[in-house]
Structure formats: C-alpha cells, structure tokens
N, C-alpha and C positions, 0 to 999 in steps of 0.2 A: 819612534812609533810608526813612522811612515817614510817612504822614499819619494823623491820628486824627479820628474823628467819633463823636458820641454814639449809643448804642443802649442799650436796656433789656434786661438779662439777669436771669433768675431766679437766686436763690442756689442753689447746687448741693447744699449740705450744711450741717451744723452743726459748729463746731469743738469742742474739748474743753471749752470754757466754755459751750457751748450757743448761741453766736452764729452768725449767718449767715455762711457763707463766700461772699464776693462774687466772682462770676465775671466775668472780662473776656474778650471774644472777641478773639483775635489772629489776623488773616488773613495767612497767609504763602503766597505763590503762589496756588493755588486751594484751599488747605486752611484750615479754621478750627480753631484751638486754643483750648480753653476753659481759661483759667488763673486761678488764685487771685490776686485783687488784692494781697493781702498778700505773696504770693510774688514777684510782679513788682516791688513796691516795695522788697522786702528787698535787692535787688541792683542795681537800675537807677535811677540818678538821673533819667533821662528819664521813666520811668513814674511815679516818685514825684512829680515836679514836675507832670506832666500831670494826674494823678489828684488832686493836692492843689488845683490851680487849678479843676478841674471834678470834684467828688466824685461826680457821677452815674456810674453804671456805663457803661463805654465800650467802644468797638470801635476797634482799631488796625489800620491797613492797611499791610502790607508785601508787597503783591501782586507786586512785582517781584523778590522774593527767593525762594529755594527752601525748600520745607518741610523738606528734609533738613538745611538749615542751622539751622533753628529747633530741631530735635531735638538736633543737636550742641551748640547753644548751651545748651539746658536741661541737658543732661548735664554740660557744663563748669561751669555755674553751680552746680549741686547739689554737684559735687565740690569747689567752692571754699568751701562752707559747712560748719560743724561738723555732724557729727563727721568729715566727709570732707576737711577742709581740707588734709591732707597728701597727698591722692590726686588730684592734678591730672590732668585729661583734656586739657589743652592741651599740644600737642607740636609738634615741628618739621614734622610732616606736615599739621597742620590749623590752625596759628596764623593763616595767611593768610585762612582762612574766618572765624575767630572775631574777629580784630582789628577789622574794620569794624563788626561788631555791638557789641563791647565799647565801641568809641569812640563810635558814634552813640547807644547806649543808656546811655552813661556808667556802665559797670560798672568801678569803680575796682579791685576785687580782680582782675577778669579782665585789666585792662590791666597791672597789676603782674606777674601771672603770665606774660602774653605777653612783656613786656620780658625776664623771666628766661629764657624759652624761647629768644628771639632771641639773647640773649647767651650762655647756657650751651650751647644746643643747636646754634647755627649759627655765630656770629661767633667766639667764643673757640676752638672746635676748629680753625677755619681759621687763626686767628692763631698757634696753637701748632704748626701743621703745618710741618715743615721746608720751607724755601723751595724747595729743589730738587724737592720732591714736589708743589708746588702746580701746578694746571692752570688754563687759561683758564676752565673751567667753575666753578672755585672762585671766581674773581673775579667772574664773571657772577652767581653766586648772591648774593654780597655786594651787588652793585649792585641786584639785585632787592629784597633786604631793605631796603636804604637807601631805595629808592623808596617802599616801603610805610611805612617809618618817617616819611618826610617827609609823605606823604599823610595819615597819621593822627596826626601830631604826637607821635611818641614820641622825646623829646629824647635820653635817655641812650643807648639802643641806636643811635640815629642818629649820635651823636657817635663811638661806637666803630666803626661801619661806615665813617664818613668818614675816621677816623684810619687804619684798615687800608688803605683804598684809596689814601690819600695815600702811604703807605709803598710800596705796590706800584707806583704811578705813577712814583715817584722812582727806582726801581731798574730799570734797563734789562734786567736779567736775569730780572725777574719776568714771568710770562706774563700778557699783557693783550691781548685782542682789540681792534684799533683801532675796531671798530664800537661797542664799549662806551663809547668816549670821547664819542660823541654823547649817550648816555644820561646820562653824568656831567655833561656840559655843560648839559643841560637841568635837572638838579638844581641846578646853580649858580645858575640864573636864578630858582629857586623858593624857595631856602632860605638863610638867612644862615649857619647852621652849616656847610653844605656849601661856601659861598663861602670862609669862613675856613680850613677844613681842606683844601680841594682846589684852590683857585685857582692857587697857585704850582706845584702838581704838574701841573696840566693844561696850563698855558702853557709 
C-alpha cells in the first residue's frame, strides 16, 4: 500500500518515564501525520517490522491514499486497544475502507474485528432472512463482500459467503441477477475456497 524512506524527525515530547517520544512522519495523500513510533508499533506488524529493521526515525509514504482514511484508521485502532477494546468503531458502513489498511499494515486485532463485522453485520443477517424476502440486491451485496474477502485473504468470512451463494445458486426460486454469475465465475478462477464451494452451483 505504501513505501517507506528514511528521514530524521525530532522527538516531540517526553513520556511518563522522561524518555523521548520518537515521532514518525506518515504521509497520506498530501497530508503529513506525526505519529508516535511506539503507537504505530503497538498495533501494526508492518510498522513494527520496518522500524525494527531500520531503527532510525522514518517517513512512510501512503500518498495514494486519502487522509480521511488514516483518521478513520487511527480512530478504529484506538478503539481496539484497552480500555476501549469493547467499543469497536469498525462497522458495516466502513469495514471496506479499513480492511485494506488492516491487511496491508498487518493489524491482527483489526482484521479479527473486521471478520466479525462481516459475519455478524452482513452475512448472517442475510442468511437468516426468510427466502421469500431476499432480493437480488442482497445477493449482490454478498458477492461484493466475497470479492473483498478473497482480495484480502479473509478465509472464515469468505467461506461463509461462498456457502450462502452456493445455496442461492442451487435454488431456482432465489433471486439472482444473471450479471452476477460473471463476478462469481471470476472468483472461481482466483480462489480455491470459491471453487470448492461454488463450482457445482455455477455449472
């Protein structure tokens, strides 16, 4: 998602023990965010590995991303940490923005929370919906979720999505836009789980 290059930054403050707080510059879009090195390493395997390999203060470039996404990411990450661990800010409306960041920066807590949101907030409610009340838009939404799960390697919710779509495809009474078959077929070519769950249903 981004590239990194070294730069020298002055410590911004002292922590409670009187030690320098090392600041790392994170460039997102055209904005610079000055973040605590310890904060970044506390939730991101990517930052931790990069800053361990090169302990000099650094600058990370995510210039192709939006500053608003970084602000949303920080809010979500803080909400995942004590004492806010029960107050997740990941939801069905923003998971698609946060998932790429969590995946690329290797935020395991964020990925687990996103999996839960996908399952509890999107997939399971549709699976529990009476069949006669389901719409083509419902199925389209699941295909979209499945595409994202395949792209970012979220195996458990991916399997649930594929199972749901398989059931829909096998029932001629279920609403399914023929155009969606093309999207499903593309997923078959990209992912083994989708092949196993959906191949018989598609053909």
